[in-house]
C-alpha positions in Angstrom: -7.4 -14.4 -21.7 -7.7 -12.9 -18.1 -10.6 -10.7 -17.5 -10.1 -9.9 -13.9 -11.4 -6.5 -12.9 -8.8 -3.9 -11.8 -9.8 -1.2 -9.2 -8.3 1.4 -6.8 -7.7 0.9 -3.1 -5.9 3.2 -0.6 -3.0 1.7 1.4 -1.5 3.2 4.6 1.4 1.7 6.5 2.2 3.1 10.0 5.6 2.0 11.2 4.8 2.9 14.7 7.7 3.4 17.0 10.4 2.9 14.3 11.9 6.0 12.6 10.3 5.3 9.3 7.7 7.7 8.0 4.1 6.7 7.5 3.4 5.5 3.9 0.2 6.4 2.0 -0.6 5.7 -1.6 -3.5 4.9 -3.9 -2.8 1.6 -5.8 -4.5 -0.4 -8.6 -5.2 -4.0 -7.6 -6.8 -7.0 -9.3 -10.0 -8.5 -8.3 -9.3 -11.3 -5.7 -6.4 -9.3 -4.1 -5.9 -9.4 -0.4 -4.5 -6.9 2.2 -1.3 -8.9 2.3 -1.1 -9.0 -1.5 -1.4 -5.2 -1.5 1.3 -4.8 1.1 3.6 -6.8 -0.9 3.2 -4.5 -3.9 4.6 -1.6 -1.9 7.2 -3.2 0.5 9.3 -6.4 1.0 7.2 -8.6 3.3 8.6 -11.4 5.5 6.0 -14.1 6.2 6.0 -16.8 8.9 4.3 -18.1 12.1 4.1 -15.5 14.8 1.0 -17.0 16.4 -1.3 -19.2 14.4 -0.3 -19.5 10.7 2.8 -19.6 8.5 1.2 -16.9 6.3 1.4 -14.3 9.0 3.2 -11.0 8.4 6.5 -11.1 10.4 8.0 -8.1 8.9 7.5 -5.2 6.6 10.4 -3.4 4.9 12.7 -4.7 7.6 10.6 -3.9 10.6 9.9 -7.2 12.4 7.4 -8.3 14.9 8.8 -8.3 18.4 6.9 -10.7 20.9 9.1 -9.8 23.7 8.1 -6.0 23.3 4.6 -7.0 22.2 5.0 -5.2 18.9 3.0 -6.7 16.1 1.9 -5.9 12.5 -1.9 -5.5 12.5 -4.2 -5.1 9.5 -7.3 -2.9 9.3 -9.7 -2.8 6.3 -12.0 0.3 6.4 -11.2 0.8 10.0 -12.1 -2.7 11.1 -9.3 -5.0 12.4 -11.5 -7.6 14.2 -12.8 -9.7 11.4 -9.9 -9.3 8.9 -7.7 -12.1 7.6 -4.9 -10.3 5.7 -4.4 -13.3 3.4 -8.1 -14.4 2.9 -10.3 -11.3 2.9 -10.7 -10.2 -0.7 -10.7 -6.5 -1.2 -13.4 -4.3 -2.8 -13.2 -1.1 -4.9 -12.4 2.0 -2.7 -11.2 -0.1 0.3 -8.8 1.5 2.7 -6.2 -1.0 3.9 -4.0 0.0 6.9 -1.1 -1.9 8.3 0.1 -0.6 11.7 3.0 -1.6 13.8 1.4 -1.5 17.3 2.0 -2.6 20.9 -0.7 -4.9 22.2 
């Protein structure tokens, strides 16, 4: 029997320069979930190598990274994007996960 704890987090997705509206929703997630797992609950996610790992997010809901225009999907947890691994950092109750399509 699975006794994993379930808790709430907030997810925001900013599609940046695309014509899509920003998404915001409170979701229930299982203990052990990552920011990429949560994103996949809300939208189709395309994974692949953009820089360093084949697990990186290449696209969200049809909006793909564009290295030529320097547009990337960046993940922030509770406002911090520096020490976040979207596929390794485990979420905690009440976390705010933000995915932003931004120019670097």
